[in-house]
C-alpha positions in Angstrom: 95.9 92.5 101.6 96.6 92.3 97.8 94.5 95.4 97.1 96.2 97.3 100.0 99.6 96.2 98.8 98.8 97.4 95.2 97.8 100.8 96.4 100.8 101.1 98.7 103.2 99.8 96.0 102.2 102.6 93.6 103.1 105.2 96.3 106.2 103.5 97.7 107.8 102.5 94.4 107.6 106.0 92.9 109.1 107.4 96.1 112.0 105.0 96.2 112.6 105.3 92.5 112.7 109.0 92.7 115.0 108.9 95.7 117.4 106.5 93.9 117.4 108.8 90.8 118.2 111.8 92.9 121.1 109.9 94.6 122.4 108.9 91.2 122.3 112.5 89.9 123.9 113.8 93.1 126.8 111.4 92.6 127.3 112.9 89.1 125.9 109.9 87.2 123.8 112.0 84.7 123.6 109.7 81.7 120.7 107.5 80.8 122.0 104.1 81.9 122.8 105.0 85.6 119.5 106.8 85.9 117.6 103.8 84.6 119.5 101.4 86.8 118.9 103.4 89.9 115.2 103.6 89.0 115.1 99.9 88.6 116.8 99.4 92.0 114.2 101.6 93.6 111.4 99.6 91.9 112.7 96.3 93.1 113.5 97.6 96.6 109.8 98.7 96.9 108.5 95.2 96.7 109.7 93.9 100.1 109.1 97.3 101.7 105.5 97.3 100.4 104.8 93.8 101.7 106.3 94.6 105.1 104.2 97.7 105.5 101.0 96.1 104.2 101.5 93.2 106.6 102.0 95.6 109.6 98.9 97.5 108.6 96.7 94.4 108.3 98.1 93.1 111.6 97.3 96.4 113.4 93.7 96.5 112.2 92.9 92.8 112.4 
């Protein structure tokens, strides 16, 4: 599952980070600090999402 989670994390984290940055820019926060904070929030939020999806995939095919 570690290998699967690593591959999924690379996809999920970039998606959530990009979404968070777009949300920050839409809200008018267009300086460096809010953009970096929103990207960090997306990165951290990707960890439990990745583990949940990897667990569901391994349960489905086990």
